[in-house]
PyMOL CGO cylinders between C-alpha atoms (Angstrom):
from pymol import cmd
from pymol.cgo import CYLINDER

trace = [
    CYLINDER, 0.00, 0.00, 0.00, 1.41, 3.39, -0.92, 0.3, 1, 1, 1, 1, 1, 1,
    CYLINDER, 1.41, 3.39, -0.92, 1.81, 6.11, 1.69, 0.3, 1, 1, 1, 1, 1, 1,
    CYLINDER, 1.81, 6.11, 1.69, -0.18, 9.37, 1.63, 0.3, 1, 1, 1, 1, 1, 1,
    CYLINDER, -0.18, 9.37, 1.63, 2.30, 12.10, 0.65, 0.3, 1, 1, 1, 1, 1, 1,
    CYLINDER, 2.30, 12.10, 0.65, -0.06, 15.06, 0.30, 0.3, 1, 1, 1, 1, 1, 1,
    CYLINDER, -0.06, 15.06, 0.30, -3.62, 16.27, -0.18, 0.3, 1, 1, 1, 1, 1, 1,
    CYLINDER, -3.62, 16.27, -0.18, -5.41, 18.17, -2.91, 0.3, 1, 1, 1, 1, 1, 1,
    CYLINDER, -5.41, 18.17, -2.91, -5.74, 21.77, -1.67, 0.3, 1, 1, 1, 1, 1, 1,
    CYLINDER, -5.74, 21.77, -1.67, -7.43, 23.43, -4.64, 0.3, 1, 1, 1, 1, 1, 1,
    CYLINDER, -7.43, 23.43, -4.64, -8.91, 22.60, -8.06, 0.3, 1, 1, 1, 1, 1, 1,
    CYLINDER, -8.91, 22.60, -8.06, -9.46, 24.93, -11.03, 0.3, 1, 1, 1, 1, 1, 1,
    CYLINDER, -9.46, 24.93, -11.03, -10.86, 24.88, -14.53, 0.3, 1, 1, 1, 1, 1, 1,
    CYLINDER, -10.86, 24.88, -14.53, -10.22, 27.67, -17.02, 0.3, 1, 1, 1, 1, 1, 1,
    CYLINDER, -10.22, 27.67, -17.02, -12.82, 27.71, -19.80, 0.3, 1, 1, 1, 1, 1, 1,
    CYLINDER, -12.82, 27.71, -19.80, -12.45, 28.82, -23.41, 0.3, 1, 1, 1, 1, 1, 1,
    CYLINDER, -12.45, 28.82, -23.41, -13.37, 32.37, -22.42, 0.3, 1, 1, 1, 1, 1, 1,
    CYLINDER, -13.37, 32.37, -22.42, -10.39, 32.27, -20.00, 0.3, 1, 1, 1, 1, 1, 1,
    CYLINDER, -10.39, 32.27, -20.00, -12.62, 32.41, -16.92, 0.3, 1, 1, 1, 1, 1, 1,
    CYLINDER, -12.62, 32.41, -16.92, -11.04, 30.45, -14.08, 0.3, 1, 1, 1, 1, 1, 1,
    CYLINDER, -11.04, 30.45, -14.08, -13.36, 28.67, -11.68, 0.3, 1, 1, 1, 1, 1, 1,
    CYLINDER, -13.36, 28.67, -11.68, -12.50, 27.09, -8.35, 0.3, 1, 1, 1, 1, 1, 1,
    CYLINDER, -12.50, 27.09, -8.35, -14.09, 23.64, -8.08, 0.3, 1, 1, 1, 1, 1, 1,
    CYLINDER, -14.09, 23.64, -8.08, -14.94, 21.08, -5.41, 0.3, 1, 1, 1, 1, 1, 1,
    CYLINDER, -14.94, 21.08, -5.41, -14.32, 18.33, -7.97, 0.3, 1, 1, 1, 1, 1, 1,
    CYLINDER, -14.32, 18.33, -7.97, -13.09, 17.93, -11.53, 0.3, 1, 1, 1, 1, 1, 1,
    CYLINDER, -13.09, 17.93, -11.53, -13.43, 15.05, -13.97, 0.3, 1, 1, 1, 1, 1, 1,
    CYLINDER, -13.43, 15.05, -13.97, -10.50, 13.84, -16.05, 0.3, 1, 1, 1, 1, 1, 1,
    CYLINDER, -10.50, 13.84, -16.05, -9.91, 11.40, -18.87, 0.3, 1, 1, 1, 1, 1, 1,
    CYLINDER, -9.91, 11.40, -18.87, -6.99, 10.75, -21.22, 0.3, 1, 1, 1, 1, 1, 1,
    CYLINDER, -6.99, 10.75, -21.22, -7.73, 14.07, -23.00, 0.3, 1, 1, 1, 1, 1, 1,
    CYLINDER, -7.73, 14.07, -23.00, -7.41, 16.13, -19.83, 0.3, 1, 1, 1, 1, 1, 1,
    CYLINDER, -7.41, 16.13, -19.83, -9.92, 17.94, -17.61, 0.3, 1, 1, 1, 1, 1, 1,
    CYLINDER, -9.92, 17.94, -17.61, -13.51, 18.16, -18.86, 0.3, 1, 1, 1, 1, 1, 1,
    CYLINDER, -13.51, 18.16, -18.86, -14.48, 21.78, -19.44, 0.3, 1, 1, 1, 1, 1, 1,
    CYLINDER, -14.48, 21.78, -19.44, -10.92, 23.13, -19.36, 0.3, 1, 1, 1, 1, 1, 1,
    CYLINDER, -10.92, 23.13, -19.36, -9.56, 25.17, -22.27, 0.3, 1, 1, 1, 1, 1, 1,
    CYLINDER, -9.56, 25.17, -22.27, -6.70, 22.68, -22.74, 0.3, 1, 1, 1, 1, 1, 1,
    CYLINDER, -6.70, 22.68, -22.74, -8.96, 19.62, -22.94, 0.3, 1, 1, 1, 1, 1, 1,
    CYLINDER, -8.96, 19.62, -22.94, -8.02, 17.48, -25.96, 0.3, 1, 1, 1, 1, 1, 1,
    CYLINDER, -8.02, 17.48, -25.96, -5.13, 19.67, -27.06, 0.3, 1, 1, 1, 1, 1, 1,
    CYLINDER, -5.13, 19.67, -27.06, -1.56, 18.59, -26.20, 0.3, 1, 1, 1, 1, 1, 1,
    CYLINDER, -1.56, 18.59, -26.20, -2.48, 15.58, -24.07, 0.3, 1, 1, 1, 1, 1, 1,
    CYLINDER, -2.48, 15.58, -24.07, 1.02, 15.37, -22.56, 0.3, 1, 1, 1, 1, 1, 1,
    CYLINDER, 1.02, 15.37, -22.56, 0.48, 18.79, -20.94, 0.3, 1, 1, 1, 1, 1, 1,
    CYLINDER, 0.48, 18.79, -20.94, -3.22, 19.09, -20.24, 0.3, 1, 1, 1, 1, 1, 1,
    CYLINDER, -3.22, 19.09, -20.24, -2.92, 19.29, -16.45, 0.3, 1, 1, 1, 1, 1, 1,
    CYLINDER, -2.92, 19.29, -16.45, -0.85, 21.87, -14.56, 0.3, 1, 1, 1, 1, 1, 1,
    CYLINDER, -0.85, 21.87, -14.56, 0.00, 20.67, -11.07, 0.3, 1, 1, 1, 1, 1, 1,
    CYLINDER, 0.00, 20.67, -11.07, 1.37, 23.23, -8.62, 0.3, 1, 1, 1, 1, 1, 1,
    CYLINDER, 1.37, 23.23, -8.62, 2.75, 22.92, -5.12, 0.3, 1, 1, 1, 1, 1, 1,
    CYLINDER, 2.75, 22.92, -5.12, 1.54, 25.14, -2.30, 0.3, 1, 1, 1, 1, 1, 1,
    CYLINDER, 1.54, 25.14, -2.30, 5.27, 25.80, -1.82, 0.3, 1, 1, 1, 1, 1, 1,
    CYLINDER, 5.27, 25.80, -1.82, 5.19, 28.09, -4.87, 0.3, 1, 1, 1, 1, 1, 1,
    CYLINDER, 5.19, 28.09, -4.87, 2.65, 30.28, -3.08, 0.3, 1, 1, 1, 1, 1, 1,
    CYLINDER, 2.65, 30.28, -3.08, 4.75, 30.12, 0.09, 0.3, 1, 1, 1, 1, 1, 1,
    CYLINDER, 4.75, 30.12, 0.09, 7.70, 31.47, -1.91, 0.3, 1, 1, 1, 1, 1, 1,
    CYLINDER, 7.70, 31.47, -1.91, 5.58, 34.39, -3.11, 0.3, 1, 1, 1, 1, 1, 1,
    CYLINDER, 5.58, 34.39, -3.11, 4.31, 35.11, 0.38, 0.3, 1, 1, 1, 1, 1, 1,
    CYLINDER, 4.31, 35.11, 0.38, 7.90, 35.10, 1.66, 0.3, 1, 1, 1, 1, 1, 1,
    CYLINDER, 7.90, 35.10, 1.66, 8.56, 37.93, -0.82, 0.3, 1, 1, 1, 1, 1, 1,
    CYLINDER, 8.56, 37.93, -0.82, 5.43, 39.81, 0.34, 0.3, 1, 1, 1, 1, 1, 1,
    CYLINDER, 5.43, 39.81, 0.34, 3.56, 38.94, -2.86, 0.3, 1, 1, 1, 1, 1, 1,
    CYLINDER, 3.56, 38.94, -2.86, -0.05, 38.17, -2.13, 0.3, 1, 1, 1, 1, 1, 1,
    CYLINDER, -0.05, 38.17, -2.13, -1.52, 35.64, -4.53, 0.3, 1, 1, 1, 1, 1, 1,
    CYLINDER, -1.52, 35.64, -4.53, -4.42, 33.25, -4.00, 0.3, 1, 1, 1, 1, 1, 1,
    CYLINDER, -4.42, 33.25, -4.00, -4.49, 29.66, -5.25, 0.3, 1, 1, 1, 1, 1, 1,
    CYLINDER, -4.49, 29.66, -5.25, -5.34, 29.72, -8.95, 0.3, 1, 1, 1, 1, 1, 1,
    CYLINDER, -5.34, 29.72, -8.95, -3.35, 32.87, -9.71, 0.3, 1, 1, 1, 1, 1, 1,
    CYLINDER, -3.35, 32.87, -9.71, -0.55, 30.85, -11.35, 0.3, 1, 1, 1, 1, 1, 1,
    CYLINDER, -0.55, 30.85, -11.35, -2.92, 29.26, -13.85, 0.3, 1, 1, 1, 1, 1, 1,
    CYLINDER, -2.92, 29.26, -13.85, -2.78, 25.81, -12.30, 0.3, 1, 1, 1, 1, 1, 1,
    CYLINDER, -2.78, 25.81, -12.30, -5.48, 23.17, -12.32, 0.3, 1, 1, 1, 1, 1, 1,
    CYLINDER, -5.48, 23.17, -12.32, -4.46, 21.39, -9.13, 0.3, 1, 1, 1, 1, 1, 1,
    CYLINDER, -4.46, 21.39, -9.13, -2.65, 22.56, -5.99, 0.3, 1, 1, 1, 1, 1, 1,
    CYLINDER, -2.65, 22.56, -5.99, -1.15, 19.96, -3.63, 0.3, 1, 1, 1, 1, 1, 1,
    CYLINDER, -1.15, 19.96, -3.63, 0.96, 20.28, -0.48, 0.3, 1, 1, 1, 1, 1, 1,
    CYLINDER, 0.96, 20.28, -0.48, 3.98, 18.40, -1.85, 0.3, 1, 1, 1, 1, 1, 1,
    CYLINDER, 3.98, 18.40, -1.85, 7.40, 19.48, -3.12, 0.3, 1, 1, 1, 1, 1, 1,
    CYLINDER, 7.40, 19.48, -3.12, 7.19, 18.82, -6.88, 0.3, 1, 1, 1, 1, 1, 1,
    CYLINDER, 7.19, 18.82, -6.88, 10.99, 18.87, -7.12, 0.3, 1, 1, 1, 1, 1, 1,
    CYLINDER, 10.99, 18.87, -7.12, 10.71, 15.30, -5.82, 0.3, 1, 1, 1, 1, 1, 1,
    CYLINDER, 10.71, 15.30, -5.82, 9.06, 14.05, -9.03, 0.3, 1, 1, 1, 1, 1, 1,
    CYLINDER, 9.06, 14.05, -9.03, 10.62, 13.68, -12.48, 0.3, 1, 1, 1, 1, 1, 1,
    CYLINDER, 10.62, 13.68, -12.48, 9.27, 13.29, -16.00, 0.3, 1, 1, 1, 1, 1, 1,
    CYLINDER, 9.27, 13.29, -16.00, 7.84, 9.79, -16.35, 0.3, 1, 1, 1, 1, 1, 1,
    CYLINDER, 7.84, 9.79, -16.35, 6.95, 9.50, -12.65, 0.3, 1, 1, 1, 1, 1, 1,
    CYLINDER, 6.95, 9.50, -12.65, 3.34, 8.75, -11.81, 0.3, 1, 1, 1, 1, 1, 1,
    CYLINDER, 3.34, 8.75, -11.81, 1.35, 10.38, -9.05, 0.3, 1, 1, 1, 1, 1, 1,
    CYLINDER, 1.35, 10.38, -9.05, -2.07, 9.24, -7.82, 0.3, 1, 1, 1, 1, 1, 1,
    CYLINDER, -2.07, 9.24, -7.82, -4.59, 11.85, -6.71, 0.3, 1, 1, 1, 1, 1, 1,
    CYLINDER, -4.59, 11.85, -6.71, -7.77, 10.26, -5.42, 0.3, 1, 1, 1, 1, 1, 1,
    CYLINDER, -7.77, 10.26, -5.42, -8.71, 7.77, -8.15, 0.3, 1, 1, 1, 1, 1, 1,
    CYLINDER, -8.71, 7.77, -8.15, -6.84, 9.69, -10.87, 0.3, 1, 1, 1, 1, 1, 1,
    CYLINDER, -6.84, 9.69, -10.87, -3.31, 8.80, -12.01, 0.3, 1, 1, 1, 1, 1, 1,
    CYLINDER, -3.31, 8.80, -12.01, -1.15, 11.41, -13.70, 0.3, 1, 1, 1, 1, 1, 1,
    CYLINDER, -1.15, 11.41, -13.70, 2.24, 11.01, -15.36, 0.3, 1, 1, 1, 1, 1, 1,
    CYLINDER, 2.24, 11.01, -15.36, 4.64, 13.92, -14.98, 0.3, 1, 1, 1, 1, 1, 1,
    CYLINDER, 4.64, 13.92, -14.98, 5.56, 15.23, -18.45, 0.3, 1, 1, 1, 1, 1, 1,
    CYLINDER, 5.56, 15.23, -18.45, 7.82, 18.23, -17.82, 0.3, 1, 1, 1, 1, 1, 1,
    CYLINDER, 7.82, 18.23, -17.82, 8.47, 21.21, -15.62, 0.3, 1, 1, 1, 1, 1, 1,
    CYLINDER, 8.47, 21.21, -15.62, 6.16, 24.07, -16.37, 0.3, 1, 1, 1, 1, 1, 1,
    CYLINDER, 6.16, 24.07, -16.37, 7.43, 26.70, -18.72, 0.3, 1, 1, 1, 1, 1, 1,
    CYLINDER, 7.43, 26.70, -18.72, 6.96, 30.04, -17.03, 0.3, 1, 1, 1, 1, 1, 1,
    CYLINDER, 6.96, 30.04, -17.03, 4.74, 32.58, -18.70, 0.3, 1, 1, 1, 1, 1, 1,
    CYLINDER, 4.74, 32.58, -18.70, 5.53, 36.29, -18.63, 0.3, 1, 1, 1, 1, 1, 1,
    CYLINDER, 5.53, 36.29, -18.63, 1.81, 37.04, -18.06, 0.3, 1, 1, 1, 1, 1, 1,
    CYLINDER, 1.81, 37.04, -18.06, 2.48, 36.11, -14.41, 0.3, 1, 1, 1, 1, 1, 1,
    CYLINDER, 2.48, 36.11, -14.41, 4.15, 39.50, -14.09, 0.3, 1, 1, 1, 1, 1, 1,
    CYLINDER, 4.15, 39.50, -14.09, 0.56, 40.86, -13.82, 0.3, 1, 1, 1, 1, 1, 1,
    CYLINDER, 0.56, 40.86, -13.82, 0.62, 39.49, -10.25, 0.3, 1, 1, 1, 1, 1, 1,
    CYLINDER, 0.62, 39.49, -10.25, 3.95, 41.20, -9.55, 0.3, 1, 1, 1, 1, 1, 1,
    CYLINDER, 3.95, 41.20, -9.55, 6.86, 41.94, -11.88, 0.3, 1, 1, 1, 1, 1, 1,
    CYLINDER, 6.86, 41.94, -11.88, 9.09, 39.67, -9.75, 0.3, 1, 1, 1, 1, 1, 1,
    CYLINDER, 9.09, 39.67, -9.75, 6.96, 36.52, -10.13, 0.3, 1, 1, 1, 1, 1, 1,
    CYLINDER, 6.96, 36.52, -10.13, 8.41, 35.16, -13.41, 0.3, 1, 1, 1, 1, 1, 1,
    CYLINDER, 8.41, 35.16, -13.41, 11.95, 35.30, -12.03, 0.3, 1, 1, 1, 1, 1, 1,
    CYLINDER, 11.95, 35.30, -12.03, 11.01, 34.01, -8.56, 0.3, 1, 1, 1, 1, 1, 1,
    CYLINDER, 11.01, 34.01, -8.56, 9.11, 31.00, -9.91, 0.3, 1, 1, 1, 1, 1, 1,
    CYLINDER, 9.11, 31.00, -9.91, 11.16, 30.24, -13.01, 0.3, 1, 1, 1, 1, 1, 1,
    CYLINDER, 11.16, 30.24, -13.01, 11.77, 26.67, -11.72, 0.3, 1, 1, 1, 1, 1, 1,
    CYLINDER, 11.77, 26.67, -11.72, 8.94, 26.44, -9.19, 0.3, 1, 1, 1, 1, 1, 1,
    CYLINDER, 8.94, 26.44, -9.19, 5.57, 27.15, -10.84, 0.3, 1, 1, 1, 1, 1, 1,
    CYLINDER, 5.57, 27.15, -10.84, 4.73, 23.48, -11.18, 0.3, 1, 1, 1, 1, 1, 1,
    CYLINDER, 4.73, 23.48, -11.18, 4.70, 20.53, -13.58, 0.3, 1, 1, 1, 1, 1, 1,
    CYLINDER, 4.70, 20.53, -13.58, 2.68, 19.55, -16.60, 0.3, 1, 1, 1, 1, 1, 1,
    CYLINDER, 2.68, 19.55, -16.60, 1.16, 16.09, -16.51, 0.3, 1, 1, 1, 1, 1, 1,
    CYLINDER, 1.16, 16.09, -16.51, -0.89, 13.80, -18.69, 0.3, 1, 1, 1, 1, 1, 1,
    CYLINDER, -0.89, 13.80, -18.69, -3.77, 11.67, -17.50, 0.3, 1, 1, 1, 1, 1, 1,
    CYLINDER, -3.77, 11.67, -17.50, -2.96, 7.96, -17.31, 0.3, 1, 1, 1, 1, 1, 1,
    CYLINDER, -2.96, 7.96, -17.31, -6.16, 6.97, -15.50, 0.3, 1, 1, 1, 1, 1, 1,
    CYLINDER, -6.16, 6.97, -15.50, -9.12, 9.29, -15.43, 0.3, 1, 1, 1, 1, 1, 1,
    CYLINDER, -9.12, 9.29, -15.43, -11.93, 9.71, -12.96, 0.3, 1, 1, 1, 1, 1, 1,
    CYLINDER, -11.93, 9.71, -12.96, -13.22, 12.27, -10.50, 0.3, 1, 1, 1, 1, 1, 1,
    CYLINDER, -13.22, 12.27, -10.50, -10.80, 14.27, -8.39, 0.3, 1, 1, 1, 1, 1, 1,
    CYLINDER, -10.80, 14.27, -8.39, -12.12, 15.96, -5.27, 0.3, 1, 1, 1, 1, 1, 1,
    CYLINDER, -12.12, 15.96, -5.27, -10.86, 18.70, -3.04, 0.3, 1, 1, 1, 1, 1, 1,
    CYLINDER, -10.86, 18.70, -3.04, -8.95, 17.14, -0.09, 0.3, 1, 1, 1, 1, 1, 1,
    CYLINDER, -8.95, 17.14, -0.09, -8.37, 13.80, -1.88, 0.3, 1, 1, 1, 1, 1, 1,
    CYLINDER, -8.37, 13.80, -1.88, -5.23, 11.99, -0.82, 0.3, 1, 1, 1, 1, 1, 1,
    CYLINDER, -5.23, 11.99, -0.82, -2.12, 12.05, -3.01, 0.3, 1, 1, 1, 1, 1, 1,
    CYLINDER, -2.12, 12.05, -3.01, 0.10, 8.96, -3.33, 0.3, 1, 1, 1, 1, 1, 1,
    CYLINDER, 0.10, 8.96, -3.33, 3.11, 7.88, -5.30, 0.3, 1, 1, 1, 1, 1, 1,
    CYLINDER, 3.11, 7.88, -5.30, 1.75, 4.61, -6.75, 0.3, 1, 1, 1, 1, 1, 1,
    CYLINDER, 1.75, 4.61, -6.75, 3.43, 1.30, -5.95, 0.3, 1, 1, 1, 1, 1, 1,
    CYLINDER, 3.43, 1.30, -5.95, 5.16, -0.02, -9.01, 0.3, 1, 1, 1, 1, 1, 1,
]
cmd.load_cgo(trace, "trace")
């Protein structure tokens, strides 16, 4: 049995009109997150997973940003430097495979001009859906047994 390493702290969907909505649950399949603007596009990068540590870094620099401000879909309380491309991570009943570190977007400078530099390696990771299902706020996060 795998050990609980974290919990899901926040969930977001950004629709085609670029409206971001905080959710209690999201549904995923191999194409991504239903209702999200990236659904069915580049399936190796349809989910952006962010650590609460990224927000802690901003707060340490007196930058106030709420979950969702970085454009993520999922926030967990786990250091994402501990996962590598190809690693799998289980969130509730959903299994994601880490694809790559997130490329930082300059539009994050709207939060504060320092954000792109501060989070250049810490915004999060892109992942693809290996096993879909419903993901709920507060679900447990595991590294699956291989």
